[in-house]
Every structure is written in C-alpha cells, then in structure tokens.
Biotite code that builds the C-alpha atoms (Angstrom):
import biotite.structure as struc

atoms = struc.array([
    struc.Atom([141.313, 117.570, 143.724], chain_id="A", res_id=1, res_name="MET", atom_name="CA", element="C"),
    struc.Atom([139.059, 115.282, 146.433], chain_id="A", res_id=2, res_name="GLN", atom_name="CA", element="C"),
    struc.Atom([141.428, 116.261, 149.388], chain_id="A", res_id=3, res_name="ASP", atom_name="CA", element="C"),
    struc.Atom([140.565, 120.294, 148.709], chain_id="A", res_id=4, res_name="ILE", atom_name="CA", element="C"),
    struc.Atom([137.200, 119.480, 147.938], chain_id="A", res_id=5, res_name="LEU", atom_name="CA", element="C"),
    struc.Atom([136.656, 118.284, 151.472], chain_id="A", res_id=6, res_name="GLN", atom_name="CA", element="C"),
    struc.Atom([139.424, 121.009, 152.983], chain_id="A", res_id=7, res_name="ARG", atom_name="CA", element="C"),
    struc.Atom([136.416, 123.253, 151.633], chain_id="A", res_id=8, res_name="ALA", atom_name="CA", element="C"),
    struc.Atom([132.812, 121.570, 153.040], chain_id="A", res_id=9, res_name="ALA", atom_name="CA", element="C"),
    struc.Atom([134.370, 121.808, 156.249], chain_id="A", res_id=10, res_name="ARG", atom_name="CA", element="C"),
    struc.Atom([134.731, 125.309, 155.891], chain_id="A", res_id=11, res_name="THR", atom_name="CA", element="C"),
    struc.Atom([132.949, 127.689, 157.910], chain_id="A", res_id=12, res_name="ARG", atom_name="CA", element="C"),
    struc.Atom([134.962, 130.321, 158.506], chain_id="A", res_id=13, res_name="LEU", atom_name="CA", element="C"),
    struc.Atom([137.335, 132.086, 155.551], chain_id="A", res_id=14, res_name="VAL", atom_name="CA", element="C"),
    struc.Atom([139.927, 134.577, 155.885], chain_id="A", res_id=15, res_name="ILE", atom_name="CA", element="C"),
    struc.Atom([140.989, 137.114, 153.159], chain_id="A", res_id=16, res_name="PHE", atom_name="CA", element="C"),
    struc.Atom([144.733, 139.061, 153.214], chain_id="A", res_id=17, res_name="ASP", atom_name="CA", element="C"),
    struc.Atom([144.055, 141.834, 151.154], chain_id="A", res_id=18, res_name="VAL", atom_name="CA", element="C"),
    struc.Atom([147.063, 143.513, 149.168], chain_id="A", res_id=19, res_name="ASP", atom_name="CA", element="C"),
    struc.Atom([147.632, 140.704, 146.621], chain_id="A", res_id=20, res_name="GLY", atom_name="CA", element="C"),
    struc.Atom([144.214, 138.639, 147.092], chain_id="A", res_id=21, res_name="VAL", atom_name="CA", element="C"),
    struc.Atom([141.212, 141.363, 146.941], chain_id="A", res_id=22, res_name="LEU", atom_name="CA", element="C"),
    struc.Atom([143.892, 143.772, 144.908], chain_id="A", res_id=23, res_name="THR", atom_name="CA", element="C"),
    struc.Atom([146.642, 143.372, 142.666], chain_id="A", res_id=24, res_name="ASP", atom_name="CA", element="C"),
    struc.Atom([148.865, 144.495, 145.052], chain_id="A", res_id=25, res_name="GLY", atom_name="CA", element="C"),
    struc.Atom([149.015, 147.475, 144.086], chain_id="A", res_id=26, res_name="SER", atom_name="CA", element="C"),
    struc.Atom([149.230, 150.700, 146.285], chain_id="A", res_id=27, res_name="LEU", atom_name="CA", element="C"),
    struc.Atom([148.363, 154.307, 144.678], chain_id="A", res_id=28, res_name="TYR", atom_name="CA", element="C"),
    struc.Atom([148.829, 157.026, 146.431], chain_id="A", res_id=29, res_name="LEU", atom_name="CA", element="C"),
    struc.Atom([148.148, 161.001, 145.778], chain_id="A", res_id=30, res_name="ASP", atom_name="CA", element="C"),
    struc.Atom([150.519, 163.678, 146.465], chain_id="A", res_id=31, res_name="ASP", atom_name="CA", element="C"),
    struc.Atom([148.604, 164.406, 149.952], chain_id="A", res_id=32, res_name="ASN", atom_name="CA", element="C"),
    struc.Atom([149.595, 160.967, 151.075], chain_id="A", res_id=33, res_name="GLY", atom_name="CA", element="C"),
    struc.Atom([145.407, 159.506, 149.965], chain_id="A", res_id=34, res_name="MET", atom_name="CA", element="C"),
    struc.Atom([146.006, 155.866, 149.573], chain_id="A", res_id=35, res_name="GLU", atom_name="CA", element="C"),
    struc.Atom([143.339, 153.920, 146.452], chain_id="A", res_id=36, res_name="TYR", atom_name="CA", element="C"),
    struc.Atom([143.103, 150.774, 146.060], chain_id="A", res_id=37, res_name="LYS", atom_name="CA", element="C"),
    struc.Atom([140.662, 148.427, 142.755], chain_id="A", res_id=38, res_name="ALA", atom_name="CA", element="C"),
    struc.Atom([139.092, 146.097, 144.249], chain_id="A", res_id=39, res_name="PHE", atom_name="CA", element="C"),
    struc.Atom([137.033, 143.483, 141.678], chain_id="A", res_id=40, res_name="ASN", atom_name="CA", element="C"),
    struc.Atom([133.258, 143.592, 142.098], chain_id="A", res_id=41, res_name="SER", atom_name="CA", element="C"),
    struc.Atom([132.961, 139.970, 140.846], chain_id="A", res_id=42, res_name="ARG", atom_name="CA", element="C"),
    struc.Atom([135.064, 139.084, 143.934], chain_id="A", res_id=43, res_name="ASP", atom_name="CA", element="C"),
    struc.Atom([132.805, 141.620, 146.174], chain_id="A", res_id=44, res_name="GLY", atom_name="CA", element="C"),
    struc.Atom([129.775, 139.426, 145.072], chain_id="A", res_id=45, res_name="HIS", atom_name="CA", element="C"),
    struc.Atom([131.312, 135.843, 144.944], chain_id="A", res_id=46, res_name="GLY", atom_name="CA", element="C"),
    struc.Atom([132.174, 136.723, 149.017], chain_id="A", res_id=47, res_name="MET", atom_name="CA", element="C"),
    struc.Atom([128.109, 138.182, 149.301], chain_id="A", res_id=48, res_name="LYS", atom_name="CA", element="C"),
    struc.Atom([127.121, 134.910, 147.860], chain_id="A", res_id=49, res_name="LEU", atom_name="CA", element="C"),
    struc.Atom([129.673, 132.929, 149.644], chain_id="A", res_id=50, res_name="LEU", atom_name="CA", element="C"),
    struc.Atom([127.791, 134.904, 153.024], chain_id="A", res_id=51, res_name="ARG", atom_name="CA", element="C"),
    struc.Atom([124.555, 133.644, 151.933], chain_id="A", res_id=52, res_name="GLN", atom_name="CA", element="C"),
    struc.Atom([125.011, 130.044, 152.422], chain_id="A", res_id=53, res_name="THR", atom_name="CA", element="C"),
    struc.Atom([126.205, 130.943, 156.029], chain_id="A", res_id=54, res_name="GLY", atom_name="CA", element="C"),
    struc.Atom([129.928, 130.920, 155.561], chain_id="A", res_id=55, res_name="VAL", atom_name="CA", element="C"),
    struc.Atom([131.305, 133.624, 157.947], chain_id="A", res_id=56, res_name="GLU", atom_name="CA", element="C"),
    struc.Atom([134.283, 136.055, 155.683], chain_id="A", res_id=57, res_name="ILE", atom_name="CA", element="C"),
    struc.Atom([136.761, 138.107, 158.055], chain_id="A", res_id=58, res_name="ALA", atom_name="CA", element="C"),
    struc.Atom([139.572, 139.985, 156.471], chain_id="A", res_id=59, res_name="ILE", atom_name="CA", element="C"),
    struc.Atom([142.867, 139.863, 158.617], chain_id="A", res_id=60, res_name="ILE", atom_name="CA", element="C"),
    struc.Atom([145.164, 142.307, 156.562], chain_id="A", res_id=61, res_name="SER", atom_name="CA", element="C"),
    struc.Atom([149.232, 143.927, 157.434], chain_id="A", res_id=62, res_name="GLY", atom_name="CA", element="C"),
    struc.Atom([148.136, 146.895, 156.585], chain_id="A", res_id=63, res_name="ARG", atom_name="CA", element="C"),
    struc.Atom([145.490, 149.727, 157.787], chain_id="A", res_id=64, res_name="SER", atom_name="CA", element="C"),
    struc.Atom([143.349, 151.377, 154.937], chain_id="A", res_id=65, res_name="SER", atom_name="CA", element="C"),
    struc.Atom([140.151, 153.788, 154.884], chain_id="A", res_id=66, res_name="GLY", atom_name="CA", element="C"),
    struc.Atom([139.797, 152.288, 151.732], chain_id="A", res_id=67, res_name="VAL", atom_name="CA", element="C"),
    struc.Atom([139.661, 148.719, 153.460], chain_id="A", res_id=68, res_name="VAL", atom_name="CA", element="C"),
    struc.Atom([136.769, 149.363, 155.958], chain_id="A", res_id=69, res_name="LYS", atom_name="CA", element="C"),
    struc.Atom([134.491, 151.394, 153.620], chain_id="A", res_id=70, res_name="GLU", atom_name="CA", element="C"),
    struc.Atom([134.650, 147.957, 150.934], chain_id="A", res_id=71, res_name="ARG", atom_name="CA", element="C"),
    struc.Atom([134.103, 146.097, 153.679], chain_id="A", res_id=72, res_name="MET", atom_name="CA", element="C"),
    struc.Atom([131.048, 147.564, 155.576], chain_id="A", res_id=73, res_name="GLU", atom_name="CA", element="C"),
    struc.Atom([129.570, 147.817, 151.899], chain_id="A", res_id=74, res_name="SER", atom_name="CA", element="C"),
    struc.Atom([129.940, 143.808, 151.628], chain_id="A", res_id=75, res_name="LEU", atom_name="CA", element="C"),
    struc.Atom([128.519, 143.139, 155.308], chain_id="A", res_id=76, res_name="GLY", atom_name="CA", element="C"),
    struc.Atom([131.813, 142.159, 156.572], chain_id="A", res_id=77, res_name="ILE", atom_name="CA", element="C"),
    struc.Atom([131.988, 142.761, 159.656], chain_id="A", res_id=78, res_name="HIS", atom_name="CA", element="C"),
    struc.Atom([135.424, 140.867, 161.713], chain_id="A", res_id=79, res_name="HIS", atom_name="CA", element="C"),
    struc.Atom([137.798, 143.180, 159.890], chain_id="A", res_id=80, res_name="VAL", atom_name="CA", element="C"),
    struc.Atom([141.904, 142.952, 161.588], chain_id="A", res_id=81, res_name="TYR", atom_name="CA", element="C"),
    struc.Atom([143.693, 145.766, 160.250], chain_id="A", res_id=82, res_name="GLN", atom_name="CA", element="C"),
    struc.Atom([147.454, 146.861, 161.017], chain_id="A", res_id=83, res_name="GLY", atom_name="CA", element="C"),
    struc.Atom([147.724, 143.218, 161.827], chain_id="A", res_id=84, res_name="ARG", atom_name="CA", element="C"),
    struc.Atom([151.515, 141.953, 161.441], chain_id="A", res_id=85, res_name="GLU", atom_name="CA", element="C"),
    struc.Atom([151.335, 139.713, 163.572], chain_id="A", res_id=86, res_name="ASP", atom_name="CA", element="C"),
    struc.Atom([148.533, 137.416, 161.724], chain_id="A", res_id=87, res_name="LYS", atom_name="CA", element="C"),
    struc.Atom([148.528, 134.312, 164.234], chain_id="A", res_id=88, res_name="LEU", atom_name="CA", element="C"),
    struc.Atom([147.249, 136.842, 167.513], chain_id="A", res_id=89, res_name="ASN", atom_name="CA", element="C"),
    struc.Atom([144.678, 138.496, 164.920], chain_id="A", res_id=90, res_name="ALA", atom_name="CA", element="C"),
    struc.Atom([143.367, 134.715, 163.880], chain_id="A", res_id=91, res_name="LEU", atom_name="CA", element="C"),
    struc.Atom([143.287, 133.777, 167.771], chain_id="A", res_id=92, res_name="GLY", atom_name="CA", element="C"),
    struc.Atom([141.148, 136.876, 169.032], chain_id="A", res_id=93, res_name="GLU", atom_name="CA", element="C"),
    struc.Atom([138.679, 136.120, 165.742], chain_id="A", res_id=94, res_name="LEU", atom_name="CA", element="C"),
    struc.Atom([138.263, 132.342, 166.830], chain_id="A", res_id=95, res_name="LEU", atom_name="CA", element="C"),
    struc.Atom([138.049, 132.796, 169.822], chain_id="A", res_id=96, res_name="ASP", atom_name="CA", element="C"),
    struc.Atom([135.152, 135.514, 168.518], chain_id="A", res_id=97, res_name="ARG", atom_name="CA", element="C"),
    struc.Atom([133.936, 133.142, 166.427], chain_id="A", res_id=98, res_name="LEU", atom_name="CA", element="C"),
    struc.Atom([134.481, 129.905, 168.247], chain_id="A", res_id=99, res_name="ASP", atom_name="CA", element="C"),
    struc.Atom([135.537, 128.106, 165.310], chain_id="A", res_id=100, res_name="THR", atom_name="CA", element="C"),
    struc.Atom([137.810, 125.291, 165.135], chain_id="A", res_id=101, res_name="PRO", atom_name="CA", element="C"),
    struc.Atom([141.355, 125.577, 162.690], chain_id="A", res_id=102, res_name="LEU", atom_name="CA", element="C"),
    struc.Atom([139.806, 122.806, 160.708], chain_id="A", res_id=103, res_name="GLU", atom_name="CA", element="C"),
    struc.Atom([137.020, 125.210, 160.007], chain_id="A", res_id=104, res_name="GLU", atom_name="CA", element="C"),
    struc.Atom([138.869, 128.255, 158.458], chain_id="A", res_id=105, res_name="VAL", atom_name="CA", element="C"),
    struc.Atom([140.066, 128.771, 154.979], chain_id="A", res_id=106, res_name="ALA", atom_name="CA", element="C"),
    struc.Atom([142.596, 131.470, 154.149], chain_id="A", res_id=107, res_name="TYR", atom_name="CA", element="C"),
    struc.Atom([143.566, 132.756, 151.253], chain_id="A", res_id=108, res_name="VAL", atom_name="CA", element="C"),
    struc.Atom([147.308, 134.825, 151.811], chain_id="A", res_id=109, res_name="GLY", atom_name="CA", element="C"),
    struc.Atom([149.791, 135.908, 149.009], chain_id="A", res_id=110, res_name="ASP", atom_name="CA", element="C"),
    struc.Atom([153.546, 136.653, 150.347], chain_id="A", res_id=111, res_name="ASP", atom_name="CA", element="C"),
    struc.Atom([154.878, 135.336, 153.601], chain_id="A", res_id=112, res_name="VAL", atom_name="CA", element="C"),
    struc.Atom([153.407, 137.371, 156.377], chain_id="A", res_id=113, res_name="ILE", atom_name="CA", element="C"),
    struc.Atom([150.488, 135.041, 155.304], chain_id="A", res_id=114, res_name="ASP", atom_name="CA", element="C"),
    struc.Atom([152.059, 131.532, 156.022], chain_id="A", res_id=115, res_name="LEU", atom_name="CA", element="C"),
    struc.Atom([151.903, 131.658, 159.582], chain_id="A", res_id=116, res_name="PRO", atom_name="CA", element="C"),
    struc.Atom([148.567, 131.423, 159.369], chain_id="A", res_id=117, res_name="VAL", atom_name="CA", element="C"),
    struc.Atom([148.026, 129.355, 156.013], chain_id="A", res_id=118, res_name="MET", atom_name="CA", element="C"),
    struc.Atom([150.161, 126.862, 158.140], chain_id="A", res_id=119, res_name="ARG", atom_name="CA", element="C"),
    struc.Atom([147.377, 125.778, 160.436], chain_id="A", res_id=120, res_name="ARG", atom_name="CA", element="C"),
    struc.Atom([143.902, 126.436, 159.034], chain_id="A", res_id=121, res_name="VAL", atom_name="CA", element="C"),
    struc.Atom([142.189, 123.579, 157.393], chain_id="A", res_id=122, res_name="GLY", atom_name="CA", element="C"),
    struc.Atom([142.270, 124.857, 153.621], chain_id="A", res_id=123, res_name="LEU", atom_name="CA", element="C"),
    struc.Atom([145.351, 127.124, 153.140], chain_id="A", res_id=124, res_name="ALA", atom_name="CA", element="C"),
    struc.Atom([145.070, 128.778, 149.512], chain_id="A", res_id=125, res_name="VAL", atom_name="CA", element="C"),
    struc.Atom([147.182, 130.701, 147.565], chain_id="A", res_id=126, res_name="ALA", atom_name="CA", element="C"),
    struc.Atom([146.300, 133.059, 144.554], chain_id="A", res_id=127, res_name="VAL", atom_name="CA", element="C"),
    struc.Atom([147.893, 132.498, 141.517], chain_id="A", res_id=128, res_name="ALA", atom_name="CA", element="C"),
    struc.Atom([150.454, 135.253, 141.589], chain_id="A", res_id=129, res_name="ASP", atom_name="CA", element="C"),
    struc.Atom([152.277, 134.764, 145.210], chain_id="A", res_id=130, res_name="ALA", atom_name="CA", element="C"),
    struc.Atom([155.306, 134.254, 146.286], chain_id="A", res_id=131, res_name="HIS", atom_name="CA", element="C"),
    struc.Atom([156.731, 131.180, 145.660], chain_id="A", res_id=132, res_name="PRO", atom_name="CA", element="C"),
    struc.Atom([157.225, 129.721, 149.040], chain_id="A", res_id=133, res_name="PHE", atom_name="CA", element="C"),
    struc.Atom([153.278, 130.634, 149.707], chain_id="A", res_id=134, res_name="VAL", atom_name="CA", element="C"),
    struc.Atom([152.247, 128.481, 147.181], chain_id="A", res_id=135, res_name="CYS", atom_name="CA", element="C"),
    struc.Atom([154.678, 125.479, 148.254], chain_id="A", res_id=136, res_name="LYS", atom_name="CA", element="C"),
    struc.Atom([153.244, 126.003, 151.525], chain_id="A", res_id=137, res_name="HIS", atom_name="CA", element="C"),
    struc.Atom([149.646, 126.064, 150.450], chain_id="A", res_id=138, res_name="ALA", atom_name="CA", element="C"),
    struc.Atom([146.817, 123.301, 149.589], chain_id="A", res_id=139, res_name="HIS", atom_name="CA", element="C"),
    struc.Atom([145.223, 125.023, 146.783], chain_id="A", res_id=140, res_name="TRP", atom_name="CA", element="C"),
    struc.Atom([146.212, 127.603, 144.148], chain_id="A", res_id=141, res_name="GLN", atom_name="CA", element="C"),
    struc.Atom([143.708, 129.740, 142.617], chain_id="A", res_id=142, res_name="THR", atom_name="CA", element="C"),
    struc.Atom([143.981, 130.241, 138.705], chain_id="A", res_id=143, res_name="PRO", atom_name="CA", element="C"),
    struc.Atom([143.320, 133.417, 138.975], chain_id="A", res_id=144, res_name="SER", atom_name="CA", element="C"),
    struc.Atom([145.989, 136.079, 140.595], chain_id="A", res_id=145, res_name="PRO", atom_name="CA", element="C"),
    struc.Atom([144.842, 138.726, 142.717], chain_id="A", res_id=146, res_name="GLY", atom_name="CA", element="C"),
    struc.Atom([142.102, 141.029, 142.629], chain_id="A", res_id=147, res_name="GLY", atom_name="CA", element="C"),
    struc.Atom([141.298, 139.389, 139.790], chain_id="A", res_id=148, res_name="ARG", atom_name="CA", element="C"),
    struc.Atom([139.102, 136.804, 139.936], chain_id="A", res_id=149, res_name="GLY", atom_name="CA", element="C"),
    struc.Atom([140.562, 134.933, 142.893], chain_id="A", res_id=150, res_name="ALA", atom_name="CA", element="C"),
    struc.Atom([138.372, 135.418, 145.524], chain_id="A", res_id=151, res_name="ALA", atom_name="CA", element="C"),
    struc.Atom([135.636, 134.426, 143.489], chain_id="A", res_id=152, res_name="ARG", atom_name="CA", element="C"),
    struc.Atom([137.445, 131.445, 143.033], chain_id="A", res_id=153, res_name="GLU", atom_name="CA", element="C"),
    struc.Atom([137.702, 130.277, 146.076], chain_id="A", res_id=154, res_name="VAL", atom_name="CA", element="C"),
    struc.Atom([134.294, 131.592, 146.878], chain_id="A", res_id=155, res_name="CYS", atom_name="CA", element="C"),
    struc.Atom([132.517, 129.403, 144.058], chain_id="A", res_id=156, res_name="GLU", atom_name="CA", element="C"),
    struc.Atom([135.440, 126.659, 145.171], chain_id="A", res_id=157, res_name="LEU", atom_name="CA", element="C"),
    struc.Atom([133.747, 126.426, 148.481], chain_id="A", res_id=158, res_name="ILE", atom_name="CA", element="C"),
    struc.Atom([130.048, 126.669, 148.131], chain_id="A", res_id=159, res_name="MET", atom_name="CA", element="C"),
    struc.Atom([130.568, 123.773, 145.265], chain_id="A", res_id=160, res_name="GLU", atom_name="CA", element="C"),
    struc.Atom([132.360, 121.747, 147.859], chain_id="A", res_id=161, res_name="ALA", atom_name="CA", element="C"),
    struc.Atom([129.461, 122.372, 150.046], chain_id="A", res_id=162, res_name="GLN", atom_name="CA", element="C"),
    struc.Atom([126.900, 121.402, 147.387], chain_id="A", res_id=163, res_name="GLY", atom_name="CA", element="C"),
    struc.Atom([125.370, 125.074, 147.478], chain_id="A", res_id=164, res_name="THR", atom_name="CA", element="C"),
    struc.Atom([126.889, 126.595, 144.402], chain_id="A", res_id=165, res_name="LEU", atom_name="CA", element="C"),
    struc.Atom([124.130, 125.033, 141.383], chain_id="A", res_id=166, res_name="GLN", atom_name="CA", element="C"),
    struc.Atom([121.340, 127.045, 143.670], chain_id="A", res_id=167, res_name="ALA", atom_name="CA", element="C"),
    struc.Atom([122.687, 129.993, 144.649], chain_id="A", res_id=168, res_name="ILE", atom_name="CA", element="C"),
    struc.Atom([123.015, 130.789, 140.619], chain_id="A", res_id=169, res_name="LEU", atom_name="CA", element="C"),
    struc.Atom([119.894, 128.897, 139.557], chain_id="A", res_id=170, res_name="GLU", atom_name="CA", element="C"),
    struc.Atom([118.295, 131.836, 141.439], chain_id="A", res_id=171, res_name="ALA", atom_name="CA", element="C"),
    struc.Atom([119.385, 134.442, 138.480], chain_id="A", res_id=172, res_name="TYR", atom_name="CA", element="C"),
    struc.Atom([117.661, 133.104, 136.645], chain_id="A", res_id=173, res_name="LEU", atom_name="CA", element="C"),
])
C-alpha cells in the first residue's frame, strides 16, 4: 500500500473513463434513441473536492454523449475528450495541453480499451468490477464498483496521500 500512496502523492492529474467507471456501465436508450446515464452524486462531489486541492481532472471516453458533456460542465471539468477510442492519442493531447509528466497522472478504467493509457501513467486504477485482465495491470483496485463510489474512493485516496483530505472534510464541521 505504501507504493500506492507514493504514486497518489505525486498525482497532479486524474483521468476518468466514463462508462463502467463514472457509471455502472449500463446504457439506457429510449425509443427515439436518446441516451441516459446514471452518475453517483458522491462521486461527483469527490471530484469537486479533489479539484479544490489543485488536482486537475479530465475525462477520456471511447463514446460520445451529450449527457457526459452536461455532467462534466456541472462539475466544472473542462478537459473532456469523448469519442476517443484511441485513448493514447487523447492522453498525448491532454498532456501537451497541461504540460504534465506521465508519472504525475492517474487513470481510472474498467475495460481493455483503457489499458494502453493505464500502462503508461504513474497511478493506474481499476474499479472493483473491472475486467480481470485490466485488474492485473492496475496498481490499485477500488473497493467499490464503477458508478457506485469508485471515483470518490480514488479522489479520497489521492487527497489522503497528499495530506489534504482531513482539512477538506473538516471544512464541513
């Protein structure tokens, strides 16, 4: 666990996949083709808290969705890359934009499409219900599944490792 905390302490940018990480992976479609997704409000609040500590948050998703755009705007997340099946290319663009080295990046994924990025970053995280092959290549696995608190756990792990969690929580007292 010490290695995980050291990796988390260096983290300046956290990148989340969406389907299966910020959601439980379910895709809800109505008869008109409208897509719906369910996001966990505690995950979103964890992301807001982490941003307050100065850690950047980004999204790289293989799918495109207006719902994701709306949700990320509501959380104040501006680095959103959708429809990017080549996630390595999106990672390169993001790192150039933010001038962040790979060892200061955490990535949270759940499926094999996430592996090219996970294998290069400083902290690779798989959600609890990630594909077993992905779990084998992660530095850490969340206790909770995607869309059910995993993102909050990642945010709190990083804040704990960086010594900011207690102050963030105590601000609510």
